[in-house]
Each structure stands twice: as structure tokens, then as C-alpha cells.
N, C-alpha and C positions, 0 to 999 in steps of 0.2 A: 610778470614779475613786478610791474608797477602799474599804477592806475592808467597810465597812458598806453599800456599794451593791450588792455581789455578791449576786445572788438565785439562786444555783445550784440551790437546792432548790425548784424551781418545780412547781406542781401541774398546769399546763396548763388550769386552769379559766378560764372566760371572764372577762376583766377589762373588756371593752366588749361591750355587746349592743345591737343595733339591732332594733327590733320594728315591722314594717310602716310604715317611714318613707317619707313622701311629701313632695315639695317641688316647687312650680311657681313659675315666674317669668312672670307673665302667662299666656299661652296655652301656654307651653313647660313641659311636664311632664318634669322632670329625674329625680326619684326617684319611682318608682311602686309603692312597697311593698317596701322593702329589709329583708330579714331576715338578720342576720349576727351570729355570735358570734366574738369575737377572743380566742383563748386566750392566757393569760398566759405570758410568757417565750418566745414563738414569733415568727417573722417571717411575716406574712401579706402577700402581694403582691396588689394589686388591679389588674387589667388591664381593658382595654376600649377601644373606638374613641373618638376625640375626641368630646366632647359627651355621653358616656354617664353622667356624673355622679360620676366618681371624686373629683375635687377638692372638689366640693360635699359629698360624703359626709364627707371629712376635716373640712371647716369645721363640720359639724354636731357632730362629736365634741368640738371645743374651744369650741362655743357661739358661733362667729362667725355661724352661721346656725341658726335654729330650725325644726323641721319643721312643715309644715302639719297633718299628722296623724302619729300613731305615737309611739313612746317610745324613749328612749336611756338606757342604764344604764352607769354607771362603778363598777366594784367593788361591784355590787349595789345602788347608789343611783341612783334615777331623776334625771337631770340636765337633760333638755330643758325642764322646767318651772321650773328654778331662776331666781330673780331674778339680775340681772347681778352684784350685789355678792356673792352666794352662790356664784358660779361660780369665783371666784378659787382656792379650795382645789383644785378639779379641774384648772384650768389649770396650777397649779404642779406637778402630777404628770405633765404632758404636754408634751413638747418638740416643736416644729414646725420642720422644715427647709423653708423656702419654696423654690419652684422657682428663683427668681433669687438666692437667698441673702439678699436684703433687708438687706445691711449698710449701716450709716451711713457714707457716704463721707468725712465730715469727722472721724470718730473713728478712733483707732488700733485695731489688732487687740485689744489689751487692753481698751480702752474699749468696743468692741463686745461682747466676751464678758462683760465686767463689768456691762453694762447691766441684765440681769435681777436680778443680785445687789443692785445699788443700789436697784432698784425694790421688791424683795420680801423682802430680808433686812436684818438689823441687823449684819451682819458688819463688822468694822473694815477699814480700807484694806489692812492687811497680810494679813488673812484672805482678803479678796477677791482680792488678788494671788496668794496661794497657790492658791486655788481655780481661778483662771484658768490658772495654770501647769500644774496637773494636767489641766485640760481640753485644753490645747494638747498635752500629752504623749499623751493618748489619741488625738488625731487626727494624730499624727506631725508636729507643728509646734513642737516643744519650743523655748522661748526666743524665739519670734517675737512679742514684745509690741508693739514700737513702729512696725511698718510700717503704712502706710495701705492701704486696699483697692485703690487704684489701682496700688500697687506689687506686687500679688499676681497670680499666674496664676489662670485660671478654676478649676482644681482646688483651689488654695490657698484661694480665696474660699469655695468650698463647704465646705472643712474648717473654716474659721473659723466659718462659719454653723452647722456641726454642733456645734462646740465651744460656741457660745452656746446651742444647743438643749439641750445636756446639762449645762450648768454648774450648774443647780439640782438635778441628779441625779434626773431624772424616772423614773417607772416605765414610761412609754410614750413612744416617739418616732414622730412622723408624718413621712414623707418624701414630698414632692410633686415627682415627676420629678427625683430626686436626680442623675441622670447626664446630664440634658439639656445640650447644648452642650459636653460634654467629649469628648476623644478617647478611644479604647479603653483606653489605658494608665491614664489618670486616672479613667476610669469604673470600671475594675477596682479602683483604689485606694479609691474610695467604697464599692464592693461589699464589700471586705475590712473596712472600718470598720463597716459594718452588721452583718456577721457577728461581728466582734469585740465589739461592744456587746451582742449577743445571747448569745454563748457565754460571755464573760468577766464580764459585768456583769448578765446576766439581764434586760436591757431587752426589753420587748415592742415590736415594730416593725410598723408598717403602712406599706407602700411602694406608692405609686401610681406606675406607670411604663408607658411604651410599649416600654421596652428589654427585649426578650426574653432577651438574653444576661444582663443583670442579674437578671431575674426567675428564670431557671433557676439562677443561682448562689446567690442569697440566700434563696430561698423555702423555708420549711417547708411552706407551703401557698399555693395560688393560688386566687383567686376572680375571676370575670369578670362585669362589669356589662354588660348589654345591655337597651336599652329600659327603663331605670330599675329593673331587677330583677337579682338574682343569677341568672345563667344557668348557671353551672358552678362547682363547688367541689371541689378535690382537690389532688393533687400536680401539679407542672408537667407531667410525662409523661402523667398522666391527662387533663389538659385538652388536651394536644397531640393526643391521639387521641380526643377527645370525639365523641359521636354527634351533637351539635348542630353542623350544618354551619357556622354563623356562628362558633362557637368555634374549630373546627378551621381554618377559613379564616384567622382572625386569627393563629393560631400559624404558619401557612404564609406569612403576609404576602400573602395573596391577597384582592383586592377582592371585597366582597360587597355588592350593591346594597341588601340588607336593612339595612345599617348606616345608610343615609340616612333610614330611617323613624323614627328617634328623635325 
């Protein structure tokens, strides 16, 4: 959003690392030893059938969940064992686009986007307004300050939610099913924004999605979660012709009864 945010000289080194991460809810084992490196400045798409642990993995990265076993690192620092008050510095570097957008219905577009600035900065009202305006420009909603969420289309609500996710100028943005509920045209608009943030601003993106059209367009790399572990890792085309039958069936949209064994 400003010249200082552009991170074009990216190294591709891991900014996030998960090491043998396990998570269970009662008798349900969701993550069963996830090992994953997320390279800086790239877009990693996480695929997998429903219930495979994709969203649970995202919540671990921002500390909304803590692993039962294993370790999580952000920029070389172990974070899964941080106390809640010490996690703030990490969260300020990570933007999260929730599946439903999670906008406050009673607040205007500007107030929604401004919320993290009020909570976490000492910017003046004028500075916050300027920062919100720049975020709206990034998501192609220039000047749309005063509307309420109910007055927006589904695609516009997603864009406002994305503007809120990036207003603190994070290094990493996590997308939880960003195109769910959108028609193909508006879905492609969100895909273009993901690419824009990566190419122009150097943002590291992790995109959880079932949308194979979106995955193919935005991914520098795809990983697939099956039975709580990373079953495949590579480019979209590599996974589409993967030797693991469950992986290839997913990319063909073909039901596989093995999915039900999670």
C-alpha cells in the first residue's frame, strides 16, 4: 500500500515452519504430524477434502489453536509456546481473511477496515482515514467509505474484509476459502487481488480452498492434506497427475471412499 511495503527482493526462505504438528479434538485426530515450510513472498495453496484439517492448520499459525504436539516457527522464532500476550507481535504481521468475511454489520466500510488500526496503532484519525483509503484502492473499492455491509455485494464484502486484513501492512495473509459463495467473475476478481498482493507488495499468501480454478491461477505451489498429513507437495500440474490415487482423484473431482477414513 506504500513504497515501504513492497518486498520485491524476496529470498524465498521459509517464513513459517510447521514441525510434526498434531491436533486432536476428543477422539478426532485432525492433524497427525504436519511438516510444512511456507516460503516467503510466495503463494502456497492448501487443498484437501472437507475435514482434512486445512482451516485448523491456519488457526495454529495465528495462535487461535495450539498444537498438542509439535512446533511452529514464524521468521525463525518458535511461536506455539508463546504466552497469549507475547503472540500479539506475530499476529500484527499476519492478516486473516475469514471464510465469511466476518464484517461488523453495524459499522461502515471505513469503520470495519479501521478497526485493527484503532486496536493496535496510535495513528491519528486523519492518518487512519488515509490508511483505509489506500487499502480500499488496493482492493479496487476506492472511496467506498460510508456504505454498510448490507449495502454491498458478496464480492464487495470479501474485498472489504481483505482490505481490513491488509490495513496493518502484514507480511503474511491467510485466506480461508476466499472464493466460497461467489460467482466465477467475482471469484476471479479475488484471485487477481491475491496475485496483486504477492507480485506488487511481496505478501506471503497461504490460501485454503476447494476451488481448483482458483488454486491453478494463484498458486506458486500446492500442498494437499490427507488424513492429517501432507500427502503431496508441488506445482498444480504436478499434483494433478500425482501417483497418489486420492490426490489425483481430488483434482479430477472424483469421489474416493478413502476420504471418509479421516
